PDB file of N, CA, C and O in Angstrom:
ATOM      1  N   MET A   1     162.212 118.757  18.475  1.00  0.00           N
ATOM      2  CA  MET A   1     163.234 118.880  18.166  1.00  0.00           C
ATOM      3  C   MET A   1     164.242 119.802  17.822  1.00  0.00           C
ATOM      4  O   MET A   1     165.329 119.960  18.378  1.00  0.00           O
ATOM      5  N   ILE A   2     163.678 120.514  16.654  1.00  0.00           N
ATOM      6  CA  ILE A   2     164.211 121.646  16.213  1.00  0.00           C
ATOM      7  C   ILE A   2     164.112 122.807  17.215  1.00  0.00           C
ATOM      8  O   ILE A   2     165.098 123.538  17.125  1.00  0.00           O
ATOM      9  N   ALA A   3     163.377 123.132  17.983  1.00  0.00           N
ATOM     10  CA  ALA A   3     163.093 124.277  19.285  1.00  0.00           C
ATOM     11  C   ALA A   3     164.191 123.708  19.970  1.00  0.00           C
ATOM     12  O   ALA A   3     164.977 124.640  20.145  1.00  0.00           O
ATOM     13  N   SER A   4     164.639 122.718  20.429  1.00  0.00           N
ATOM     14  CA  SER A   4     165.545 122.714  21.135  1.00  0.00           C
ATOM     15  C   SER A   4     167.353 122.204  20.746  1.00  0.00           C
ATOM     16  O   SER A   4     168.375 122.347  21.417  1.00  0.00           O
ATOM     17  N   GLY A   5     167.149 121.657  19.541  1.00  0.00           N
ATOM     18  CA  GLY A   5     168.401 121.285  19.120  1.00  0.00           C
ATOM     19  C   GLY A   5     169.217 122.382  18.097  1.00  0.00           C
ATOM     20  O   GLY A   5     170.436 122.533  18.017  1.00  0.00           O
ATOM     21  N   GLY A   6     168.205 123.059  17.382  1.00  0.00           N
ATOM     22  CA  GLY A   6     168.377 124.006  16.492  1.00  0.00           C
ATOM     23  C   GLY A   6     168.248 123.186  14.881  1.00  0.00           C
ATOM     24  O   GLY A   6     168.097 121.986  14.649  1.00  0.00           O
ATOM     25  N   PRO A   7     168.366 124.287  13.977  1.00  0.00           N
ATOM     26  CA  PRO A   7     167.928 123.965  12.498  1.00  0.00           C
ATOM     27  C   PRO A   7     168.368 122.350  12.362  1.00  0.00           C
ATOM     28  O   PRO A   7     169.374 121.861  12.876  1.00  0.00           O
ATOM     29  N   ALA A   8     167.549 121.763  11.689  1.00  0.00           N
ATOM     30  CA  ALA A   8     168.034 120.417  11.146  1.00  0.00           C
ATOM     31  C   ALA A   8     167.293 120.235   9.808  1.00  0.00           C
ATOM     32  O   ALA A   8     166.489 121.059   9.373  1.00  0.00           O
ATOM     33  N   THR A   9     167.667 118.964   9.126  1.00  0.00           N
ATOM     34  CA  THR A   9     167.138 118.499   7.756  1.00  0.00           C
ATOM     35  C   THR A   9     166.376 117.199   8.061  1.00  0.00           C
ATOM     36  O   THR A   9     166.710 116.358   8.896  1.00  0.00           O
ATOM     37  N   PRO A  10     165.267 117.161   7.232  1.00  0.00           N
ATOM     38  CA  PRO A  10     164.747 115.897   7.398  1.00  0.00           C
ATOM     39  C   PRO A  10     165.421 114.625   7.650  1.00  0.00           C
ATOM     40  O   PRO A  10     164.931 113.775   8.393  1.00  0.00           O
ATOM     41  N   THR A  11     166.718 114.456   6.945  1.00  0.00           N
ATOM     42  CA  THR A  11     167.258 113.157   7.040  1.00  0.00           C
ATOM     43  C   THR A  11     167.355 113.228   8.507  1.00  0.00           C
ATOM     44  O   THR A  11     166.791 112.408   9.231  1.00  0.00           O
ATOM     45  N   GLU A  12     168.117 114.271   8.978  1.00  0.00           N
ATOM     46  CA  GLU A  12     168.886 114.047  10.675  1.00  0.00           C
ATOM     47  C   GLU A  12     167.450 113.905  11.547  1.00  0.00           C
ATOM     48  O   GLU A  12     167.551 113.272  12.597  1.00  0.00           O
ATOM     49  N   LEU A  13     166.285 114.375  11.243  1.00  0.00           N
ATOM     50  CA  LEU A  13     165.254 114.122  12.202  1.00  0.00           C
ATOM     51  C   LEU A  13     164.667 112.954  11.986  1.00  0.00           C
ATOM     52  O   LEU A  13     164.245 112.315  12.950  1.00  0.00           O
ATOM     53  N   SER A  14     164.531 112.441  10.607  1.00  0.00           N
ATOM     54  CA  SER A  14     163.876 111.319  10.623  1.00  0.00           C
ATOM     55  C   SER A  14     164.844 109.783  11.359  1.00  0.00           C
ATOM     56  O   SER A  14     164.252 108.794  11.790  1.00  0.00           O
ATOM     57  N   ALA A  15     166.197 109.911  11.350  1.00  0.00           N
ATOM     58  CA  ALA A  15     167.190 108.883  12.089  1.00  0.00           C
ATOM     59  C   ALA A  15     166.736 109.295  13.409  1.00  0.00           C
ATOM     60  O   ALA A  15     166.564 108.228  13.999  1.00  0.00           O
ATOM     61  N   ASP A  16     166.485 110.117  14.094  1.00  0.00           N
ATOM     62  CA  ASP A  16     165.969 110.127  15.630  1.00  0.00           C
ATOM     63  C   ASP A  16     164.689 110.040  15.957  1.00  0.00           C
ATOM     64  O   ASP A  16     164.414 109.853  17.142  1.00  0.00           O
ATOM     65  N   LEU A  17     163.606 110.160  14.947  1.00  0.00           N
ATOM     66  CA  LEU A  17     162.452 109.885  15.512  1.00  0.00           C
ATOM     67  C   LEU A  17     161.896 108.396  14.895  1.00  0.00           C
ATOM     68  O   LEU A  17     160.816 107.944  15.277  1.00  0.00           O
ATOM     69  N   GLY A  18     162.646 107.766  14.018  1.00  0.00           N
ATOM     70  CA  GLY A  18     162.352 106.493  13.568  1.00  0.00           C
ATOM     71  C   GLY A  18     161.312 106.629  12.632  1.00  0.00           C
ATOM     72  O   GLY A  18     160.510 105.699  12.544  1.00  0.00           O
ATOM     73  N   ILE A  19     161.183 107.589  11.940  1.00  0.00           N
ATOM     74  CA  ILE A  19     160.083 107.671  10.530  1.00  0.00           C
ATOM     75  C   ILE A  19     161.087 107.745   9.478  1.00  0.00           C
ATOM     76  O   ILE A  19     162.309 107.767   9.631  1.00  0.00           O
ATOM     77  N   THR A  20     160.276 107.787   8.148  1.00  0.00           N
ATOM     78  CA  THR A  20     161.166 108.029   7.068  1.00  0.00           C
ATOM     79  C   THR A  20     161.522 109.390   6.696  1.00  0.00           C
ATOM     80  O   THR A  20     161.131 110.265   7.469  1.00  0.00           O
ATOM     81  N   ARG A  21     162.095 109.699   5.807  1.00  0.00           N
ATOM     82  CA  ARG A  21     162.643 111.002   5.653  1.00  0.00           C
ATOM     83  C   ARG A  21     161.576 111.580   4.737  1.00  0.00           C
ATOM     84  O   ARG A  21     161.711 112.800   4.643  1.00  0.00           O
ATOM     85  N   GLN A  22     160.635 111.132   4.085  1.00  0.00           N
ATOM     86  CA  GLN A  22     159.630 111.541   3.286  1.00  0.00           C
ATOM     87  C   GLN A  22     158.486 112.008   4.119  1.00  0.00           C
ATOM     88  O   GLN A  22     157.813 112.987   3.795  1.00  0.00           O
ATOM     89  N   GLY A  23     158.237 111.208   5.343  1.00  0.00           N
ATOM     90  CA  GLY A  23     157.442 111.434   6.444  1.00  0.00           C
ATOM     91  C   GLY A  23     157.898 112.610   7.283  1.00  0.00           C
ATOM     92  O   GLY A  23     156.995 113.211   7.865  1.00  0.00           O
ATOM     93  N   ALA A  24     159.094 113.030   7.443  1.00  0.00           N
ATOM     94  CA  ALA A  24     159.656 113.793   8.127  1.00  0.00           C
ATOM     95  C   ALA A  24     159.225 115.321   7.009  1.00  0.00           C
ATOM     96  O   ALA A  24     158.644 116.360   7.322  1.00  0.00           O
ATOM     97  N   SER A  25     159.752 114.910   5.769  1.00  0.00           N
ATOM     98  CA  SER A  25     159.569 116.209   4.990  1.00  0.00           C
ATOM     99  C   SER A  25     158.325 116.492   4.686  1.00  0.00           C
ATOM    100  O   SER A  25     158.202 117.634   4.244  1.00  0.00           O
ATOM    101  N   LYS A  26     157.020 115.669   4.781  1.00  0.00           N
ATOM    102  CA  LYS A  26     155.777 116.102   4.355  1.00  0.00           C
ATOM    103  C   LYS A  26     155.477 116.940   5.719  1.00  0.00           C
ATOM    104  O   LYS A  26     154.839 117.987   5.605  1.00  0.00           O
ATOM    105  N   HIS A  27     155.932 116.496   7.056  1.00  0.00           N
ATOM    106  CA  HIS A  27     155.194 117.222   8.151  1.00  0.00           C
ATOM    107  C   HIS A  27     156.152 118.479   8.434  1.00  0.00           C
ATOM    108  O   HIS A  27     155.554 119.406   8.980  1.00  0.00           O
ATOM    109  N   LEU A  28     157.514 118.707   8.177  1.00  0.00           N
ATOM    110  CA  LEU A  28     158.132 119.853   8.207  1.00  0.00           C
ATOM    111  C   LEU A  28     157.465 120.879   7.271  1.00  0.00           C
ATOM    112  O   LEU A  28     157.566 122.084   7.500  1.00  0.00           O
ATOM    113  N   ALA A  29     156.771 120.389   6.200  1.00  0.00           N
ATOM    114  CA  ALA A  29     156.325 121.355   4.994  1.00  0.00           C
ATOM    115  C   ALA A  29     155.013 122.043   5.628  1.00  0.00           C
ATOM    116  O   ALA A  29     154.762 123.211   5.331  1.00  0.00           O
ATOM    117  N   SER A  30     154.263 121.396   6.412  1.00  0.00           N
ATOM    118  CA  SER A  30     152.998 121.569   7.007  1.00  0.00           C
ATOM    119  C   SER A  30     153.671 122.691   8.134  1.00  0.00           C
ATOM    120  O   SER A  30     153.226 123.835   8.217  1.00  0.00           O
ATOM    121  N   LEU A  31     154.444 122.353   8.715  1.00  0.00           N
ATOM    122  CA  LEU A  31     154.772 123.234   9.593  1.00  0.00           C
ATOM    123  C   LEU A  31     155.361 124.666   8.986  1.00  0.00           C
ATOM    124  O   LEU A  31     155.204 125.743   9.561  1.00  0.00           O
ATOM    125  N   VAL A  32     155.945 124.526   7.944  1.00  0.00           N
ATOM    126  CA  VAL A  32     156.525 125.802   7.312  1.00  0.00           C
ATOM    127  C   VAL A  32     155.181 126.720   6.918  1.00  0.00           C
ATOM    128  O   VAL A  32     154.980 127.913   7.147  1.00  0.00           O
ATOM    129  N   GLU A  33     154.277 125.670   6.199  1.00  0.00           N
ATOM    130  CA  GLU A  33     153.182 126.426   5.692  1.00  0.00           C
ATOM    131  C   GLU A  33     152.175 127.373   6.893  1.00  0.00           C
ATOM    132  O   GLU A  33     151.407 128.317   6.709  1.00  0.00           O
ATOM    133  N   ALA A  34     152.496 126.790   7.895  1.00  0.00           N
ATOM    134  CA  ALA A  34     151.665 127.082   9.124  1.00  0.00           C
ATOM    135  C   ALA A  34     152.305 128.360   9.714  1.00  0.00           C
ATOM    136  O   ALA A  34     151.738 129.085  10.533  1.00  0.00           O
ATOM    137  N   GLY A  35     153.626 128.575   9.181  1.00  0.00           N
ATOM    138  CA  GLY A  35     154.335 129.877   9.873  1.00  0.00           C
ATOM    139  C   GLY A  35     155.310 129.380  10.846  1.00  0.00           C
ATOM    140  O   GLY A  35     156.288 130.058  11.162  1.00  0.00           O
ATOM    141  N   ILE A  36     155.043 128.048  11.402  1.00  0.00           N
ATOM    142  CA  ILE A  36     155.952 127.914  12.822  1.00  0.00           C
ATOM    143  C   ILE A  36     157.524 127.690  12.370  1.00  0.00           C
ATOM    144  O   ILE A  36     158.433 128.034  13.125  1.00  0.00           O
ATOM    145  N   LEU A  37     157.805 127.027  10.952  1.00  0.00           N
ATOM    146  CA  LEU A  37     159.139 126.670  10.759  1.00  0.00           C
ATOM    147  C   LEU A  37     159.476 127.529   9.411  1.00  0.00           C
ATOM    148  O   LEU A  37     158.560 127.784   8.628  1.00  0.00           O
ATOM    149  N   ASP A  38     160.826 127.976   9.153  1.00  0.00           N
ATOM    150  CA  ASP A  38     161.101 128.388   7.756  1.00  0.00           C
ATOM    151  C   ASP A  38     162.175 127.370   7.332  1.00  0.00           C
ATOM    152  O   ASP A  38     162.918 126.765   8.105  1.00  0.00           O
ATOM    153  N   ALA A  39     162.145 127.252   5.750  1.00  0.00           N
ATOM    154  CA  ALA A  39     163.375 126.347   5.364  1.00  0.00           C
ATOM    155  C   ALA A  39     163.877 127.147   4.165  1.00  0.00           C
ATOM    156  O   ALA A  39     163.344 127.828   3.289  1.00  0.00           O
ATOM    157  N   GLU A  40     165.463 126.689   4.572  1.00  0.00           N
ATOM    158  CA  GLU A  40     166.529 127.300   3.861  1.00  0.00           C
ATOM    159  C   GLU A  40     167.232 126.144   3.017  1.00  0.00           C
ATOM    160  O   GLU A  40     167.817 125.241   3.615  1.00  0.00           O
ATOM    161  N   ARG A  41     167.175 126.173   1.666  1.00  0.00           N
ATOM    162  CA  ARG A  41     167.886 125.219   0.828  1.00  0.00           C
ATOM    163  C   ARG A  41     169.155 125.426   0.604  1.00  0.00           C
ATOM    164  O   ARG A  41     169.571 126.552   0.332  1.00  0.00           O
ATOM    165  N   SER A  42     169.744 124.631   0.667  1.00  0.00           N
ATOM    166  CA  SER A  42     171.347 124.630   0.590  1.00  0.00           C
ATOM    167  C   SER A  42     171.986 123.334  -0.081  1.00  0.00           C
ATOM    168  O   SER A  42     172.341 122.299   0.484  1.00  0.00           O
ATOM    169  N   GLY A  43     172.057 123.762  -1.860  1.00  0.00           N
ATOM    170  CA  GLY A  43     172.274 122.272  -2.698  1.00  0.00           C
ATOM    171  C   GLY A  43     170.976 121.522  -2.531  1.00  0.00           C
ATOM    172  O   GLY A  43     169.919 122.134  -2.677  1.00  0.00           O
ATOM    173  N   ARG A  44     170.983 120.094  -2.200  1.00  0.00           N
ATOM    174  CA  ARG A  44     170.140 119.160  -2.123  1.00  0.00           C
ATOM    175  C   ARG A  44     169.342 119.130  -1.010  1.00  0.00           C
ATOM    176  O   ARG A  44     168.210 118.649  -0.959  1.00  0.00           O
ATOM    177  N   GLU A  45     170.052 119.737   0.030  1.00  0.00           N
ATOM    178  CA  GLU A  45     169.391 119.604   1.555  1.00  0.00           C
ATOM    179  C   GLU A  45     168.594 120.803   1.684  1.00  0.00           C
ATOM    180  O   GLU A  45     168.876 121.875   1.150  1.00  0.00           O
ATOM    181  N   VAL A  46     167.435 120.547   2.524  1.00  0.00           N
ATOM    182  CA  VAL A  46     166.831 121.922   2.868  1.00  0.00           C
ATOM    183  C   VAL A  46     166.772 121.702   4.360  1.00  0.00           C
ATOM    184  O   VAL A  46     166.434 120.566   4.694  1.00  0.00           O
ATOM    185  N   ARG A  47     167.055 122.629   5.396  1.00  0.00           N
ATOM    186  CA  ARG A  47     167.352 122.951   6.675  1.00  0.00           C
ATOM    187  C   ARG A  47     166.118 123.600   7.390  1.00  0.00           C
ATOM    188  O   ARG A  47     165.867 124.654   6.806  1.00  0.00           O
ATOM    189  N   TYR A  48     165.522 123.449   8.103  1.00  0.00           N
ATOM    190  CA  TYR A  48     164.413 123.893   8.688  1.00  0.00           C
ATOM    191  C   TYR A  48     164.816 124.192  10.213  1.00  0.00           C
ATOM    192  O   TYR A  48     165.453 123.500  11.005  1.00  0.00           O
ATOM    193  N   ALA A  49     164.115 125.703  10.383  1.00  0.00           N
ATOM    194  CA  ALA A  49     164.602 126.155  11.774  1.00  0.00           C
ATOM    195  C   ALA A  49     163.140 126.569  12.183  1.00  0.00           C
ATOM    196  O   ALA A  49     162.165 126.424  11.446  1.00  0.00           O
ATOM    197  N   LEU A  50     163.112 127.093  13.427  1.00  0.00           N
ATOM    198  CA  LEU A  50     161.916 127.501  14.190  1.00  0.00           C
ATOM    199  C   LEU A  50     161.641 128.869  13.928  1.00  0.00           C
ATOM    200  O   LEU A  50     162.514 129.671  14.259  1.00  0.00           O
ATOM    201  N   VAL A  51     160.445 129.362  13.319  1.00  0.00           N
ATOM    202  CA  VAL A  51     160.462 131.010  13.183  1.00  0.00           C
ATOM    203  C   VAL A  51     160.323 131.610  14.893  1.00  0.00           C
ATOM    204  O   VAL A  51     159.772 131.055  15.843  1.00  0.00           O
ATOM    205  N   ARG A  52     160.881 132.638  14.853  1.00  0.00           N
ATOM    206  CA  ARG A  52     160.848 133.000  16.316  1.00  0.00           C
ATOM    207  C   ARG A  52     159.247 133.679  16.249  1.00  0.00           C
ATOM    208  O   ARG A  52     158.519 134.106  15.353  1.00  0.00           O
ATOM    209  N   GLY A  53     159.168 133.532  17.576  1.00  0.00           N
ATOM    210  CA  GLY A  53     157.610 133.631  17.784  1.00  0.00           C
ATOM    211  C   GLY A  53     156.331 132.983  16.993  1.00  0.00           C
ATOM    212  O   GLY A  53     155.152 133.327  17.069  1.00  0.00           O
ATOM    213  N   GLY A  54     156.936 131.916  16.194  1.00  0.00           N
ATOM    214  CA  GLY A  54     155.886 130.892  15.320  1.00  0.00           C
ATOM    215  C   GLY A  54     154.936 130.213  16.057  1.00  0.00           C
ATOM    216  O   GLY A  54     154.026 129.677  15.426  1.00  0.00           O
ATOM    217  N   LEU A  55     154.959 130.114  17.379  1.00  0.00           N
ATOM    218  CA  LEU A  55     153.886 129.290  18.390  1.00  0.00           C
ATOM    219  C   LEU A  55     153.372 130.075  18.860  1.00  0.00           C
ATOM    220  O   LEU A  55     152.401 129.672  19.501  1.00  0.00           O
ATOM    221  N   GLN A  56     153.638 131.874  18.903  1.00  0.00           N
ATOM    222  CA  GLN A  56     152.732 132.667  19.640  1.00  0.00           C
ATOM    223  C   GLN A  56     151.365 132.591  19.428  1.00  0.00           C
ATOM    224  O   GLN A  56     150.580 132.444  20.365  1.00  0.00           O
ATOM    225  N   PRO A  57     150.946 132.697  18.029  1.00  0.00           N
ATOM    226  CA  PRO A  57     149.577 132.355  17.651  1.00  0.00           C
ATOM    227  C   PRO A  57     148.849 131.344  18.177  1.00  0.00           C
ATOM    228  O   PRO A  57     147.735 131.548  18.658  1.00  0.00           O
ATOM    229  N   GLY A  58     149.392 130.197  18.136  1.00  0.00           N
ATOM    230  CA  GLY A  58     148.537 129.173  18.441  1.00  0.00           C
ATOM    231  C   GLY A  58     148.612 129.119  19.997  1.00  0.00           C
ATOM    232  O   GLY A  58     147.598 128.782  20.608  1.00  0.00           O
ATOM    233  N   SER A  59     149.917 129.474  20.772  1.00  0.00           N
ATOM    234  CA  SER A  59     149.508 129.726  22.256  1.00  0.00           C
ATOM    235  C   SER A  59     148.365 130.378  22.842  1.00  0.00           C
ATOM    236  O   SER A  59     147.659 130.088  23.808  1.00  0.00           O
ATOM    237  N   GLU A  60     148.356 131.610  21.778  1.00  0.00           N
ATOM    238  CA  GLU A  60     147.426 132.706  22.369  1.00  0.00           C
ATOM    239  C   GLU A  60     146.003 132.197  22.097  1.00  0.00           C
ATOM    240  O   GLU A  60     145.177 132.529  22.947  1.00  0.00           O
ATOM    241  N   TRP A  61     145.618 131.545  21.199  1.00  0.00           N
ATOM    242  CA  TRP A  61     144.399 130.921  20.774  1.00  0.00           C
ATOM    243  C   TRP A  61     144.169 129.872  21.856  1.00  0.00           C
ATOM    244  O   TRP A  61     143.062 129.969  22.387  1.00  0.00           O
ATOM    245  N   LEU A  62     144.905 128.950  22.282  1.00  0.00           N
ATOM    246  CA  LEU A  62     144.784 128.092  23.277  1.00  0.00           C
ATOM    247  C   LEU A  62     144.438 128.692  24.626  1.00  0.00           C
ATOM    248  O   LEU A  62     143.491 128.330  25.324  1.00  0.00           O
ATOM    249  N   THR A  63     145.462 129.819  24.970  1.00  0.00           N
ATOM    250  CA  THR A  63     144.886 130.482  26.254  1.00  0.00           C
ATOM    251  C   THR A  63     143.399 130.935  26.282  1.00  0.00           C
ATOM    252  O   THR A  63     142.644 130.816  27.247  1.00  0.00           O
ATOM    253  N   GLN A  64     143.043 131.571  24.847  1.00  0.00           N
ATOM    254  CA  GLN A  64     141.549 132.042  24.791  1.00  0.00           C
ATOM    255  C   GLN A  64     140.773 131.208  25.144  1.00  0.00           C
ATOM    256  O   GLN A  64     140.010 131.390  26.093  1.00  0.00           O
ATOM    257  N   VAL A  65     140.824 129.847  24.270  1.00  0.00           N
ATOM    258  CA  VAL A  65     139.894 128.842  24.232  1.00  0.00           C
ATOM    259  C   VAL A  65     140.044 127.969  25.813  1.00  0.00           C
ATOM    260  O   VAL A  65     139.096 127.328  26.266  1.00  0.00           O
ATOM    261  N   GLY A  66     141.150 128.057  26.401  1.00  0.00           N
ATOM    262  CA  GLY A  66     141.078 127.149  27.702  1.00  0.00           C
ATOM    263  C   GLY A  66     140.077 128.373  28.883  1.00  0.00           C
ATOM    264  O   GLY A  66     139.415 127.979  29.843  1.00  0.00           O
ATOM    265  N   ASP A  67     140.229 129.878  28.452  1.00  0.00           N
ATOM    266  CA  ASP A  67     139.573 130.774  29.299  1.00  0.00           C
ATOM    267  C   ASP A  67     138.251 130.623  29.202  1.00  0.00           C
ATOM    268  O   ASP A  67     137.489 130.416  30.147  1.00  0.00           O
ATOM    269  N   GLN A  68     137.907 130.743  27.845  1.00  0.00           N
ATOM    270  CA  GLN A  68     136.438 130.092  27.763  1.00  0.00           C
ATOM    271  C   GLN A  68     135.904 128.758  28.143  1.00  0.00           C
ATOM    272  O   GLN A  68     134.684 128.594  28.148  1.00  0.00           O
ATOM    273  N   TRP A  69     136.623 127.893  28.428  1.00  0.00           N
ATOM    274  CA  TRP A  69     136.303 126.460  28.972  1.00  0.00           C
ATOM    275  C   TRP A  69     136.073 126.566  30.388  1.00  0.00           C
ATOM    276  O   TRP A  69     135.181 125.988  31.010  1.00  0.00           O
ATOM    277  N   ASP A  70     137.128 127.512  30.950  1.00  0.00           N
ATOM    278  CA  ASP A  70     137.119 127.498  32.286  1.00  0.00           C
ATOM    279  C   ASP A  70     135.845 128.426  32.813  1.00  0.00           C
ATOM    280  O   ASP A  70     135.218 127.986  33.776  1.00  0.00           O
ATOM    281  N   ARG A  71     135.515 129.438  32.343  1.00  0.00           N
ATOM    282  CA  ARG A  71     134.326 130.167  32.592  1.00  0.00           C
ATOM    283  C   ARG A  71     132.695 129.291  32.265  1.00  0.00           C
ATOM    284  O   ARG A  71     131.633 129.575  32.818  1.00  0.00           O
ATOM    285  N   ARG A  72     132.892 128.272  31.296  1.00  0.00           N
ATOM    286  CA  ARG A  72     131.628 127.596  31.010  1.00  0.00           C
ATOM    287  C   ARG A  72     131.894 126.277  32.079  1.00  0.00           C
ATOM    288  O   ARG A  72     130.922 125.715  32.583  1.00  0.00           O
ATOM    289  N   LEU A  73     132.980 125.934  32.310  1.00  0.00           N
ATOM    290  CA  LEU A  73     132.800 124.837  33.565  1.00  0.00           C
ATOM    291  C   LEU A  73     132.487 125.306  34.835  1.00  0.00           C
ATOM    292  O   LEU A  73     131.888 124.620  35.663  1.00  0.00           O
ATOM    293  N   ASP A  74     132.914 126.592  35.050  1.00  0.00           N
ATOM    294  CA  ASP A  74     132.183 127.128  36.129  1.00  0.00           C
ATOM    295  C   ASP A  74     130.929 127.600  36.548  1.00  0.00           C
ATOM    296  O   ASP A  74     130.526 127.754  37.701  1.00  0.00           O
ATOM    297  N   SER A  75     130.214 127.866  35.217  1.00  0.00           N
ATOM    298  CA  SER A  75     128.850 128.209  35.334  1.00  0.00           C
ATOM    299  C   SER A  75     128.087 126.880  35.295  1.00  0.00           C
ATOM    300  O   SER A  75     126.931 126.879  35.718  1.00  0.00           O
ATOM    301  N   LEU A  76     128.646 125.714  34.813  1.00  0.00           N
ATOM    302  CA  LEU A  76     127.920 124.720  34.952  1.00  0.00           C
ATOM    303  C   LEU A  76     127.979 123.986  36.191  1.00  0.00           C
ATOM    304  O   LEU A  76     127.174 123.147  36.597  1.00  0.00           O
ATOM    305  N   LYS A  77     129.237 124.487  36.848  1.00  0.00           N
ATOM    306  CA  LYS A  77     129.795 123.924  38.246  1.00  0.00           C
ATOM    307  C   LYS A  77     128.520 124.745  39.376  1.00  0.00           C
ATOM    308  O   LYS A  77     128.020 124.274  40.397  1.00  0.00           O
ATOM    309  N   ARG A  78     128.344 125.701  38.916  1.00  0.00           N
ATOM    310  CA  ARG A  78     127.488 126.801  39.586  1.00  0.00           C
ATOM    311  C   ARG A  78     126.001 126.241  39.600  1.00  0.00           C
ATOM    312  O   ARG A  78     125.285 126.177  40.599  1.00  0.00           O
ATOM    313  N   HIS A  79     125.680 125.862  38.363  1.00  0.00           N
ATOM    314  CA  HIS A  79     124.226 125.415  38.089  1.00  0.00           C
ATOM    315  C   HIS A  79     123.712 124.103  38.854  1.00  0.00           C
ATOM    316  O   HIS A  79     122.629 124.002  39.430  1.00  0.00           O
ATOM    317  N   VAL A  80     124.619 123.200  38.755  1.00  0.00           N
ATOM    318  CA  VAL A  80     124.652 121.834  39.274  1.00  0.00           C
ATOM    319  C   VAL A  80     124.624 121.760  40.730  1.00  0.00           C
ATOM    320  O   VAL A  80     124.017 120.831  41.264  1.00  0.00           O
ATOM    321  N   ARG A  81     125.321 122.795  41.544  1.00  0.00           N
ATOM    322  CA  ARG A  81     125.243 122.966  42.837  1.00  0.00           C
ATOM    323  C   ARG A  81     123.969 123.519  43.368  1.00  0.00           C
ATOM    324  O   ARG A  81     123.626 123.326  44.535  1.00  0.00           O
ATOM    325  N   ARG A  82     123.303 124.170  42.564  1.00  0.00           N
ATOM    326  CA  ARG A  82     122.053 124.869  42.842  1.00  0.00           C
ATOM    327  C   ARG A  82     121.132 123.917  43.008  1.00  0.00           C
ATOM    328  O   ARG A  82     119.966 124.222  43.257  1.00  0.00           O
TER     329      ARG A  82
END
Protein backbone atom coordinates (compact mmCIF):
# COMPACT_ATOMS: atom_id res chain seq x y z
CA MET A 1 0.00 0.00 0.00
CA ILE A 2 2.84 2.39 0.79
CA ALA A 3 4.56 1.59 -2.51
CA SER A 4 1.44 2.47 -4.50
CA GLY A 5 -0.20 5.08 -2.28
CA GLY A 6 2.73 6.88 -0.74
CA PRO A 7 3.69 7.49 2.88
CA ALA A 8 1.16 6.46 5.52
CA THR A 9 0.69 6.07 9.25
CA PRO A 10 -0.07 2.81 11.04
CA THR A 11 -3.57 4.15 11.76
CA GLU A 12 -4.26 4.75 8.07
CA LEU A 13 -2.89 1.37 7.06
CA SER A 14 -4.65 -0.61 9.79
CA ALA A 15 -8.02 0.82 8.79
CA ASP A 16 -7.57 -0.33 5.19
CA LEU A 17 -6.10 -3.72 6.12
CA GLY A 18 -8.49 -4.67 8.89
CA ILE A 19 -5.74 -5.19 11.48
CA THR A 20 -4.95 -3.37 14.71
CA ARG A 21 -2.82 -0.25 14.72
CA GLN A 22 -0.38 -2.05 17.03
CA GLY A 23 -0.13 -4.95 14.57
CA ALA A 24 0.54 -2.55 11.71
CA SER A 25 3.14 -0.69 13.82
CA LYS A 26 5.05 -3.90 14.61
CA HIS A 27 5.10 -4.94 10.97
CA LEU A 28 6.20 -1.48 9.83
CA ALA A 29 8.99 -1.43 12.45
CA SER A 30 10.29 -4.71 11.01
CA LEU A 31 10.30 -3.21 7.51
CA VAL A 32 12.23 -0.18 8.82
CA GLU A 33 14.78 -2.50 10.44
CA ALA A 34 15.12 -4.37 7.12
CA GLY A 35 15.84 -1.10 5.30
CA ILE A 36 12.68 -1.23 3.19
CA LEU A 37 10.82 1.64 4.88
CA ASP A 38 11.83 4.90 6.50
CA ALA A 39 9.98 6.34 9.52
CA GLU A 40 9.49 10.03 10.20
CA ARG A 41 7.90 11.20 13.44
CA SER A 42 5.65 14.24 13.41
CA GLY A 43 4.21 14.85 16.86
CA ARG A 44 2.42 11.68 17.97
CA GLU A 45 2.23 10.22 14.47
CA VAL A 46 4.88 8.23 12.65
CA ARG A 47 4.66 8.31 8.86
CA TYR A 48 6.29 5.47 6.95
CA ALA A 49 7.64 5.78 3.41
CA LEU A 50 9.30 3.39 1.02
CA VAL A 51 13.09 3.71 0.85
CA ARG A 52 14.18 4.25 -2.74
CA GLY A 53 15.78 1.00 -3.83
CA GLY A 54 14.90 -0.64 -0.50
CA LEU A 55 13.54 -3.75 -2.22
CA GLN A 56 16.49 -4.08 -4.62
CA PRO A 57 18.67 -6.32 -2.41
CA GLY A 58 15.78 -8.72 -1.87
CA SER A 59 14.92 -8.73 -5.54
CA GLU A 60 18.53 -9.47 -6.47
CA TRP A 61 18.67 -12.32 -3.95
CA LEU A 62 15.45 -13.85 -5.31
CA THR A 63 16.83 -13.66 -8.85
CA GLN A 64 20.08 -15.33 -7.78
CA VAL A 65 18.30 -18.12 -5.90
CA GLY A 66 15.86 -18.58 -8.80
CA ASP A 67 18.77 -18.95 -11.23
CA GLN A 68 20.40 -21.55 -8.97
CA TRP A 69 17.18 -23.57 -8.79
CA ASP A 70 16.69 -23.34 -12.55
CA ARG A 71 20.17 -24.83 -13.06
CA ARG A 72 19.52 -27.57 -10.50
CA LEU A 73 16.16 -28.49 -11.99
CA ASP A 74 17.63 -28.55 -15.51
CA SER A 75 20.36 -30.89 -14.26
CA LEU A 76 17.77 -33.15 -12.61
CA LYS A 77 15.68 -33.16 -15.77
CA ARG A 78 18.71 -34.23 -17.85
CA HIS A 79 19.54 -36.95 -15.33
CA VAL A 80 15.98 -38.34 -15.31
CA ARG A 81 15.83 -38.42 -19.11
CA ARG A 82 18.98 -40.57 -19.31
